[in-house]
N, C-alpha and C positions, 0 to 999 in steps of 0.2 A: 472834512473827509469822513465818510462813513466807515464803520468797522470793516465791512467787506472790501471797500475800495482801498483802505489802508493796508490790509493783509495782502491784497493783490499787488499794490505798489511795492511792498516789501519783497514779495516773491519775484517780481519783475526786476527790481533793483539789485537783488542779491544781498546776502548777509555778510559776505566776506569769508575768506578761506579759514581763518581761525575759528570763527563761530561755527562754521559748518563742520570742521574737524572735531569740535568739542560737543557736537550734537545739539546745539541750540535750536529750538523749534518755537516759532512765534505762534501764539494761540489767539491773541486779541490785540487789536491796534486801533486807537482813536486819538483825537487831540487830548483827551483827558487821561488816558492810560495806555501803556503798552505792556503786554504780558508775554513771557516766554518761559519754557522749561529747558532743563539741561540734565542729562543723566549724571549720576555720581560715578557709576562704573566707567572706567577709562579716564577719569579726571581726578583720581585720588593721589594723595601723597603716599610714601612708603608705609606709613602706619595705618592706612586704611581710611583716613578722613578725606573729605573733599578738599582739594588743594585751595588755599586762600586765594591764589592767583586765578583760579577758576571762577570764584565768586566775582572777582573784579572783571574778568572777561565777560561774564554774563551781564554785569552791571553796565559796563561800557558799551556793550552791544545794544542793550535796551536804551540807554540814555542817548547814545549817538543817533540811533534810529529815530527816536522821538524828536530830537533836535532837528534832524534833517527833514522830517515830516513838517515841522513847524517852519523851517526855513523857506520852503516853497520853491516854485519854479525859478531856475536861474541862479539859485543860491545853494550853498552847502554849509554844513556844520563840522567843525573839528574840535576834538576835546582839548581843553587847556588845563584842566585840573580834575583829579579824581581822588577820592579817599574812601576807605572802607573800614568798618568796625565789625569784626567777627565775634559773635556772642554765643554761638553754638556750632556744632559740627554735624554735618550729614555724613552717613557712612554707606547708605544704599538708596536705591530708588531714584526719584527725580527731585530736583529742587525747582522752585518756581520763583521767578523774579517779577515783581510788579513795579512798574516805573510810572511815577506821577510828577507833573511839573511843580516846581516851587516858584520859578520866575520864567516868563516867556517874553523876552524883549525883542527888539529889532535886530540887535547885534549879539546878544548874549542870552543863553538859556541856562537854567539850573534845574536838575531833576534829582529826585530821590528814588532809589531802588531798594525795595525790601525783598530779601530772598528768604524763603521759608522751605522747610523740608516737608515730606509727605504727611507728617503729623501736625503741620501748621506751626511748628516752632520757628521763630525768627532766628536765622543763622547768621545773616549779615545785613548791615545797613550801609548803603553806598550812596555817595553824592557825587554828581558829575556836573562840571561846568563846560559848556560848549560855546565857541565863538562862531558866529554866522558870517560868512563871507560871500561876496558876489563871484560868480564864475567869470573867468576871463573871456 
């Protein structure tokens, strides 16, 4: 799938209600990487930091989309495991998530998502495992 085809596929498929509400915007998509941004504003915890769960939503959105692209026609991917390590905190602007594959199998995928702030600081490292299933 080319980058343009992949972004078109994402737009046509839809991102899901939660990702849309949180302001996730896909900017790049291919078999090698999927990239999206998310605003900090509107997704902060009471002390002004981007909520840790928001990092996970961005990571799961990216990893699941990448796994579904890999699954192909007549198949779909569902998350079975996710973990995140937060190493810094964004307080404003946009964060960017870059998703790359670690393992792309017939029934299982593993992706790593690196989330950085506008200064390029790594804020969170997320790993997601997806199970690929056949549509009924």
